[in-house]
C-alpha angles and dihedrals in degrees: 000000000000128000130185124213129187130198128169092348094310119118125199133178125220126198130201134172131199138129088247111072093210092054091045090051092049092049091050092048092049091047091054092046091051090051092052092048097045094049090051091053093050092047091058108028093159093062 
């Protein structure tokens, strides 16, 4: 399962795998959220 999230013009993809489609979707969504959050932290390390 792959999901795409966008925030402030940035787009990230998240991937998740599981035999249950709901679990796979949740994993993919969390993966994408983590990518958005971690890139924001690295972009502004002084904050």
